[in-house]
C-alpha positions as CSV (number, residue, x, y, z in Angstrom):
1,M,-2.6,-40.2,1.4
2,T,-2.7,-40.6,-2.4
3,E,0.0,-39.9,-4.9
4,G,-2.0,-37.0,-6.2
5,Q,-2.1,-35.3,-2.8
6,V,1.7,-35.8,-2.5
7,L,2.2,-34.2,-5.9
8,D,-0.1,-31.3,-5.0
9,I,1.9,-30.6,-1.8
10,V,5.2,-30.8,-3.7
11,R,3.9,-28.6,-6.5
12,D,2.6,-26.0,-4.0
13,S,5.9,-26.1,-2.0
14,I,8.0,-25.6,-5.2
15,Y,5.8,-22.7,-6.3
16,T,6.1,-21.1,-2.8
17,I,9.9,-21.5,-2.9
18,I,10.1,-19.9,-6.3
19,I,7.8,-17.0,-5.4
20,C,9.6,-16.3,-2.1
21,S,13.1,-16.5,-3.5
22,A,12.4,-14.5,-6.7
23,P,12.7,-11.0,-5.2
24,M,16.1,-11.7,-3.6
25,L,17.4,-13.4,-6.7
26,L,16.3,-10.6,-9.0
27,I,17.9,-8.0,-6.7
28,S,21.1,-9.9,-6.7
29,L,21.0,-10.4,-10.5
30,I,20.4,-6.7,-11.2
31,I,23.1,-5.5,-8.8
32,G,25.6,-8.1,-10.2
33,L,24.8,-6.8,-13.7
34,I,25.3,-3.2,-12.8
35,V,28.6,-3.9,-11.0
36,S,29.8,-6.0,-14.0
37,I,29.0,-3.2,-16.4
38,F,30.8,-0.8,-14.1
39,Q,33.8,-3.1,-14.0
40,T,33.9,-3.4,-17.8
41,V,33.7,0.3,-18.3
42,T,36.4,1.2,-15.8
43,S,38.6,-1.9,-16.5
44,I,38.6,-2.9,-12.8
45,Q,38.8,-6.7,-12.6
46,E,38.4,-7.2,-8.9
47,Q,36.3,-10.3,-8.2
48,T,35.3,-9.4,-4.6
49,L,33.8,-6.0,-5.7
50,T,30.3,-7.5,-6.2
51,F,29.9,-8.9,-2.7
52,V,29.3,-5.8,-0.6
53,P,26.7,-4.2,-3.0
54,K,24.9,-7.6,-3.3
55,I,24.8,-8.1,0.5
56,L,23.5,-4.5,1.1
57,G,20.9,-5.0,-1.7
58,I,19.7,-8.3,-0.2
59,F,19.3,-6.7,3.2
60,V,17.3,-3.8,1.7
61,G,15.3,-6.3,-0.3
62,L,14.6,-8.3,2.9
63,I,13.4,-5.1,4.6
64,I,11.1,-4.3,1.6
65,F,9.9,-7.8,0.7
66,G,10.1,-9.5,4.1
67,S,6.4,-9.2,4.9
68,F,5.5,-10.5,1.4
69,I,7.7,-13.6,1.9
70,L,6.5,-14.2,5.4
71,N,2.8,-13.9,4.3
72,N,3.4,-16.5,1.5
73,I,5.1,-19.0,3.8
74,T,2.4,-18.5,6.4
75,D,-0.4,-19.0,3.9
76,F,1.3,-22.2,2.6
77,M,1.7,-23.6,6.1
78,T,-1.8,-22.6,7.1
79,N,-3.2,-24.3,4.0
80,L,-1.0,-27.4,4.7
81,W,-2.2,-27.7,8.4
82,T,-5.8,-26.9,7.4
83,N,-5.9,-29.9,5.1
84,F,-3.9,-32.2,7.4
85,S,-7.0,-34.3,8.3
86,I,-7.6,-34.9,4.6
87,Y,-4.1,-36.1,4.1
88,L,-4.4,-38.6,7.0
89,G,-7.4,-40.4,5.9
C-alpha cells in the first residue's frame, strides 16, 4: 500500500464525513440562530432554551436526510471493500 493510496482513502473519508454531517450541522446552526434572534428580541437570556428545538430539529433532519447519509456511507464502504485487493498488493 503506497502513501498515495493512504492519502486517497483519508481524503475520501474526510469528504464523506463532511458530506454526511453537513445537513445536521446546518439544521443545528439555523435553529440556534433563530432561537438567538428570538432571545434577543424578547430579552430572554435562558441558556438552556436552545437545546429542545435543536434536538427536535436534529431528529427531524435524521428522518429526512437519514437515507442520504446511509447511502453515502454505504457507497464509501463499498468502494473501500471493492478496492481492498488493490490496497493489499
